[in-house]
C-alpha positions as CSV (number, residue, x, y, z in Angstrom):
1,M,-6.7,-3.5,-43.6
2,R,-6.3,0.0,-42.4
3,P,-4.4,0.4,-38.9
4,A,-7.8,2.3,-37.6
5,E,-9.8,-1.0,-38.9
6,F,-7.2,-3.3,-37.4
7,A,-7.5,-1.6,-33.9
8,A,-11.4,-1.8,-33.7
9,L,-11.4,-5.5,-34.3
10,V,-9.2,-6.2,-31.8
11,F,-11.3,-4.0,-29.4
12,L,-14.6,-5.8,-30.3
13,G,-12.7,-9.2,-30.1
14,L,-11.6,-7.9,-26.4
15,A,-14.9,-7.1,-25.6
16,A,-16.4,-10.0,-26.3
17,M,-14.2,-12.4,-24.2
18,P,-15.6,-13.4,-20.8
19,V,-15.0,-11.4,-17.6
20,V,-13.5,-14.3,-15.2
21,S,-14.5,-13.4,-11.5
22,V,-12.2,-13.8,-8.7
23,A,-14.3,-16.4,-7.6
24,E,-14.7,-18.3,-10.6
25,D,-10.6,-18.5,-10.9
26,R,-10.3,-19.1,-7.4
27,I,-7.2,-16.5,-6.9
28,Q,-7.0,-15.6,-3.3
29,A,-5.0,-12.7,-2.1
30,T,-4.0,-13.2,1.4
31,G,-3.1,-9.4,2.4
32,S,-6.5,-8.8,4.0
33,L,-6.7,-12.5,5.8
34,G,-6.1,-13.7,9.1
35,V,-7.2,-16.5,11.5
36,V,-9.5,-17.1,14.5
37,I,-9.2,-19.3,17.1
38,E,-11.9,-21.1,18.4
39,R,-11.1,-22.6,21.4
40,A,-13.9,-24.6,22.5
41,T,-14.4,-26.5,18.7
42,G,-11.1,-27.2,18.2
43,S,-11.7,-25.4,14.6
44,V,-10.3,-22.0,13.3
45,L,-12.6,-19.4,11.5
46,V,-10.5,-17.6,8.5
47,V,-11.5,-14.1,8.2
48,D,-11.3,-11.6,5.6
49,R,-10.2,-8.0,7.1
50,A,-11.2,-6.0,4.2
51,N,-14.7,-6.9,3.8
52,R,-15.5,-8.0,7.4
53,A,-16.2,-11.2,6.2
54,A,-15.8,-14.9,7.8
55,L,-14.9,-16.9,4.7
56,N,-14.8,-21.0,6.1
57,R,-14.2,-22.8,8.8
58,I,-11.5,-25.5,9.3
59,E,-12.2,-28.3,11.5
60,G,-9.9,-31.0,13.5
61,L,-7.2,-29.0,14.8
62,G,-7.2,-30.6,18.4
63,D,-7.2,-29.1,22.1
64,L,-7.0,-25.5,21.1
65,S,-7.8,-24.0,24.7
66,H,-4.7,-22.2,24.4
67,A,-3.2,-21.9,21.0
68,S,-0.9,-19.7,19.0
69,L,-0.2,-19.6,15.4
70,T,2.5,-18.5,12.8
71,Y,2.5,-17.6,9.1
72,S,4.3,-18.5,6.3
73,P,6.7,-15.6,4.7
74,D,4.2,-15.8,1.9
75,E,0.8,-15.8,3.7
76,R,-0.6,-18.8,2.4
77,F,-0.3,-21.1,5.0
78,A,-0.7,-20.7,8.7
79,Y,0.8,-23.0,11.5
80,V,-1.2,-23.5,14.6
81,F,0.2,-24.7,17.7
82,A,-2.4,-26.7,20.2
83,R,-2.4,-27.2,23.7
84,D,-2.5,-30.9,23.1
85,G,0.9,-31.2,21.4
86,G,-0.5,-31.0,17.8
87,L,1.3,-29.0,15.2
88,T,-1.2,-28.1,12.2
89,K,-0.2,-26.6,8.9
90,V,-3.5,-24.7,7.4
91,D,-3.7,-23.9,3.7
92,L,-5.7,-20.6,3.7
93,V,-5.8,-20.1,0.0
94,E,-7.5,-24.0,-0.3
95,G,-9.3,-23.5,2.8
96,K,-7.9,-27.0,4.2
97,I,-5.2,-28.5,6.8
98,A,-2.0,-29.4,4.9
99,A,-0.6,-31.5,7.3
100,R,-0.8,-32.4,10.6
101,I,0.9,-33.9,13.5
102,V,1.4,-34.4,17.2
103,Q,4.7,-33.7,18.3
104,A,4.6,-33.7,22.5
105,G,1.9,-34.1,24.9
106,N,1.8,-30.4,25.6
107,S,2.6,-27.3,24.1
108,I,2.4,-23.7,24.5
109,G,3.7,-21.8,21.2
110,G,6.0,-21.9,18.7
111,A,7.6,-19.7,15.8
112,I,8.9,-20.2,12.3
113,S,12.3,-18.8,11.2
114,D,13.1,-15.9,9.5
115,D,13.9,-17.8,6.2
116,G,10.8,-19.5,6.6
117,K,12.0,-22.9,6.4
118,L,12.0,-24.1,9.9
119,V,8.9,-24.4,12.6
120,A,10.0,-24.6,16.0
121,V,7.5,-25.8,19.0
122,S,8.3,-25.0,22.4
123,N,7.0,-27.8,24.5
124,Y,5.8,-28.1,28.7
125,E,5.4,-32.1,28.2
126,P,8.2,-33.4,27.9
127,G,9.6,-30.2,27.7
128,G,12.3,-28.7,25.6
129,V,12.0,-27.4,21.8
130,K,11.1,-29.7,18.8
131,V,12.3,-28.4,15.3
132,F,10.4,-29.1,11.7
133,D,10.5,-28.8,8.4
134,A,8.2,-26.0,7.7
135,G,7.2,-27.7,4.1
136,T,6.6,-31.1,4.9
137,L,6.5,-31.0,9.0
138,A,9.5,-33.7,8.9
139,P,11.5,-33.4,12.2
140,V,14.9,-31.5,12.0
141,A,16.0,-31.0,15.8
142,D,14.6,-32.3,18.9
143,I,16.5,-30.3,22.1
144,P,15.8,-31.5,25.2
145,A,15.5,-29.1,28.4
146,S,15.3,-29.3,32.4
147,G,11.8,-28.2,32.3
148,K,8.9,-26.5,30.4
149,T,9.9,-24.0,27.8
150,I,8.3,-20.8,27.3
151,G,8.7,-17.3,25.2
152,L,9.7,-19.2,22.1
153,V,10.6,-16.3,19.4
154,D,12.2,-16.3,16.1
155,V,15.2,-14.3,15.8
156,P,16.9,-12.9,12.7
157,G,19.6,-15.2,11.5
158,R,17.6,-18.3,11.0
159,R,17.7,-18.2,15.2
160,F,15.5,-19.2,17.9
161,A,15.6,-17.8,21.7
162,W,13.6,-19.6,24.3
163,A,13.3,-19.6,28.2
164,V,12.9,-22.5,30.7
165,W,10.4,-21.9,33.1
166,D,12.0,-24.7,35.9
167,S,15.4,-23.6,35.7
168,G,15.3,-19.8,34.3
169,E,17.8,-20.8,31.9
170,V,17.5,-18.3,28.4
171,F,19.1,-20.3,25.2
172,L,20.0,-19.3,21.9
173,G,19.2,-21.7,19.1
174,D,21.2,-21.1,15.5
175,F,20.2,-23.1,12.6
176,S,22.0,-21.1,9.8
177,G,24.7,-24.0,9.4
178,A,24.6,-27.8,8.6
179,E,24.1,-28.2,12.3
180,P,22.5,-26.5,15.3
181,R,24.3,-24.4,17.7
182,I,22.4,-24.1,21.0
183,E,23.5,-21.5,23.3
184,M,22.7,-21.1,27.3
185,I,23.2,-17.1,27.2
186,G,22.1,-16.6,30.9
187,N,19.8,-16.9,33.7
188,A,16.6,-14.9,33.7
189,G,15.5,-15.5,37.2
190,Q,12.9,-17.5,39.0
191,M,10.1,-18.8,37.1
192,P,10.2,-17.0,33.5
193,F,6.5,-17.2,32.2
194,D,6.5,-15.5,29.1
195,A,9.0,-13.5,27.0
196,V,8.7,-11.5,24.1
197,L,11.1,-10.3,21.2
198,T,11.1,-6.3,20.4
199,D,9.8,-5.0,17.5
200,D,13.5,-4.2,16.2
201,A,14.8,-7.5,17.0
202,H,17.3,-6.1,19.5
203,T,16.1,-7.4,23.1
204,Y,14.7,-10.6,24.4
205,L,12.3,-9.6,27.5
206,V,11.4,-12.1,29.8
207,G,9.1,-11.7,32.7
208,L,9.2,-13.3,36.1
209,F,6.4,-14.7,38.1
210,G,8.6,-15.9,41.0
211,E,10.4,-12.9,41.6
212,K,9.6,-9.2,41.0
213,G,11.2,-7.9,37.8
214,V,11.8,-8.3,34.2
215,T,15.1,-10.0,32.4
216,A,16.2,-8.2,28.9
217,F,19.0,-9.7,26.7
218,D,20.7,-7.6,24.1
219,L,20.8,-10.2,20.9
220,W,22.6,-7.6,19.0
221,S,25.3,-8.2,21.3
222,D,27.9,-11.0,20.5
223,R,27.7,-11.9,24.1
224,P,24.0,-11.0,25.1
225,E,24.0,-11.1,29.0
226,P,21.1,-10.6,31.7
227,R,20.1,-7.5,32.5
228,R,17.1,-6.8,35.5
229,F,14.8,-4.1,35.9
230,L,11.8,-3.6,37.5
231,T,13.0,-5.7,40.6
232,D,11.5,-2.9,42.6
233,Y,8.1,-2.8,41.6
234,G,5.1,-3.5,44.2
235,K,6.9,-3.9,47.0
236,E,4.8,-1.6,48.6
237,G,1.2,-3.0,49.1
238,Q,-0.4,-6.3,48.5
239,D,0.0,-8.3,45.1
240,M,-3.8,-9.9,44.4
241,P,-4.2,-13.4,43.1
242,V,-3.1,-13.5,39.5
243,Y,-6.2,-14.9,37.8
244,K,-4.8,-14.9,34.3
245,M,-1.0,-15.0,32.8
246,P,-0.3,-12.0,31.0
247,H,0.9,-12.4,27.6
248,L,3.9,-11.2,26.7
249,Q,3.7,-11.0,22.7
250,G,1.2,-8.6,23.6
251,W,3.6,-6.1,25.4
252,A,3.5,-2.5,23.6
253,F,6.6,-0.3,22.5
254,A,5.4,3.1,22.6
255,E,7.0,6.5,22.5
256,G,10.2,5.0,23.0
257,Q,9.0,3.1,26.2
258,F,7.8,-0.8,27.0
259,A,4.0,-0.5,28.1
260,L,4.0,-3.8,30.4
261,P,1.6,-5.2,32.5
262,A,2.4,-5.8,36.7
263,V,1.6,-9.0,37.6
264,G,-0.9,-9.1,40.3
265,R,-1.3,-5.2,39.8
266,H,-4.2,-3.3,38.4
267,E,-1.5,-1.3,36.6
268,I,0.6,-0.8,33.4
269,L,4.2,-0.2,34.1
270,W,6.1,2.3,31.9
271,V,9.9,1.8,31.2
272,N,12.3,3.8,29.0
273,R,13.6,1.4,26.3
274,D,17.6,2.6,26.6
275,S,17.7,3.3,30.2
276,L,15.2,0.3,31.3
277,E,13.9,2.5,34.0
278,Q,10.7,2.9,34.8
279,V,9.0,6.3,34.0
280,A,5.4,5.9,35.0
281,A,2.6,3.8,36.4
282,T,-1.0,3.9,35.3
283,P,-4.0,2.5,37.4
284,V,-6.3,0.4,35.4
285,A,-10.0,-1.3,35.4
286,G,-8.2,-4.5,36.2
287,Q,-5.2,-7.0,35.6
288,P,-3.5,-6.4,32.4
289,V,-3.2,-9.5,29.8
290,F,-2.9,-8.1,26.8
291,I,-1.5,-4.4,26.2
292,I,-1.1,-3.8,22.6
293,E,0.1,-0.6,20.5
294,Q,-2.5,0.6,18.0
295,P,-0.5,1.5,14.7
296,A,0.3,4.8,13.8
297,S,-0.8,6.4,17.0
298,P,0.3,7.3,20.5
299,Y,-2.4,4.7,22.1
300,V,-2.1,1.4,23.7
301,W,-5.2,-0.8,23.9
302,V,-5.4,-3.4,26.8
303,N,-8.0,-6.0,28.1
304,F,-8.2,-7.7,31.4
305,A,-8.2,-11.2,33.6
306,L,-11.7,-12.2,35.5
307,P,-13.7,-10.5,36.4
308,D,-12.9,-7.5,34.2
309,N,-12.7,-9.2,31.1
310,D,-15.8,-7.6,29.8
311,T,-13.7,-4.2,29.7
312,V,-11.4,-2.6,27.2
313,Q,-9.1,0.3,28.0
314,V,-7.4,2.9,25.7
315,V,-4.3,4.4,27.2
316,D,-2.7,7.5,26.0
317,S,1.1,6.5,25.9
318,R,2.4,10.3,26.3
319,T,0.4,11.1,29.5
320,H,-0.1,7.7,30.5
321,Q,-3.8,8.5,31.3
322,V,-6.6,6.2,30.6
323,V,-8.7,8.2,27.6
324,D,-11.2,5.7,27.3
325,T,-13.3,2.6,28.5
326,L,-15.2,0.2,26.6
327,K,-17.4,-2.6,27.3
328,P,-17.6,-4.3,24.0
329,G,-18.8,-7.8,25.2
330,K,-18.5,-10.9,27.3
331,S,-14.7,-12.6,28.0
332,I,-12.6,-10.1,25.7
333,L,-10.1,-12.7,25.2
334,H,-7.5,-11.0,22.3
335,M,-7.0,-8.0,20.3
336,E,-5.9,-7.6,16.6
337,F,-5.7,-4.2,14.7
338,A,-5.5,-3.6,11.0
339,P,-1.7,-3.1,10.3
340,R,-2.5,0.7,10.0
341,G,-4.5,0.8,12.8
342,A,-7.7,1.9,11.4
343,E,-9.8,-0.9,13.1
344,V,-9.3,-3.6,15.9
345,W,-11.0,-6.5,16.3
346,L,-12.0,-8.5,19.8
347,S,-12.7,-11.9,20.3
348,S,-16.0,-11.7,22.3
349,R,-15.5,-15.7,23.8
350,D,-18.6,-16.2,25.5
351,D,-21.0,-13.9,23.2
352,N,-19.6,-16.2,20.6
353,K,-18.7,-13.3,18.2
354,L,-16.0,-10.8,16.8
355,V,-16.3,-7.3,17.5
356,I,-14.7,-4.7,15.1
357,I,-14.2,-1.0,16.1
358,D,-13.1,1.9,14.4
359,T,-10.2,3.1,16.5
360,A,-10.8,6.8,15.0
361,T,-14.6,6.8,16.4
362,R,-13.9,4.0,19.5
363,K,-17.6,2.6,17.8
364,Q,-18.5,-0.7,16.9
365,V,-18.5,-0.8,13.2
366,A,-19.4,-4.6,12.2
367,E,-19.5,-7.9,14.1
368,I,-18.9,-11.4,12.9
369,P,-20.5,-14.8,14.3
370,A,-17.6,-17.2,15.9
371,Q,-17.7,-20.0,18.3
372,S,-16.1,-19.4,21.4
373,P,-13.2,-17.3,19.7
374,S,-9.7,-16.5,21.4
375,G,-6.7,-15.5,19.2
376,I,-7.0,-13.4,16.1
377,F,-3.8,-13.6,13.9
378,F,-3.9,-11.1,10.4
379,T,-1.3,-12.4,8.0
380,N,0.6,-9.2,8.3
381,R,2.3,-10.7,11.4
382,A,4.0,-13.1,8.3
383,H,6.5,-10.1,8.2
384,Q,7.2,-9.4,11.8
385,P,10.2,-10.8,13.7
386,G,8.9,-12.1,17.3
387,L,5.5,-13.0,15.7
């Protein structure tokens, strides 16, 4: 047989083979997936960001009235931290619960170690931090505290940081060795209500409710020490009642600045990242809850507590001016950007839907039905420290 005839037969053979669709083969890429918390029904909605579609609903996750989650490094598993102390491992590829335990009476959040091997949970009741094997959810460590633990984040080097509401203490836990090493690295101040790790994993920022100010810890230092700033903000004038605590993992880092919510104020405070000095304040429509940077842009987006939670504003980090005000739906609880910033997804709890907005035009391009949605978490979070 001549080479040309052989090649023709090979081509005909390949052409005759059936084409296997992705759906038939059940191959599921995870890079464009996300999970939406459905807070009233104890369920999560798995969504496909690229196709603006809901894929499936997974039920039986407990009390999700204040829930968050983190992802395994391969983006396959989501670890959901529920208010009732539940820790649920969700398989996004199979669309089902892979494992579930109730590890405390009341928990507030958690984190996964940078190597993806350990999952830590911060607890209100009985307090302290519990650490589990990410594969099996078997217990690894139980670290007591003198009160409610908040602001738990992963830190590079198989470490975690957290604060204690009752005492103001801040701890760094190192799980890189055979036995965990727990160190109290300083006192943040009165009633730390949440904390966040900067995008470069350099600084751990702790927000205070019992007194004015924010406390920074330099985690690149061998001996981190507390450094207080914003201790004078709001001393002129009257604070308003706080209807909803700001969520600090929504703090934005833009143009060399921290964009921070002023607790009890209708303001965004802008702070120089290096000097920790306030450089500006932006009056906004209500009490900020989440302030989130739009990727690859100079803008931050902010949503608000009651009675202004139908409003979202866009602020330019260069001028510190509000450049747009949107009314996308009732009770906008959370915002999540596509990794390159082309779209933002908003949860409209009281409209029972997700609203998708094109960030270039700031116009709605789609919506997806959801049951009392709150947190929206895309899988690109798997590759960001502190999330």
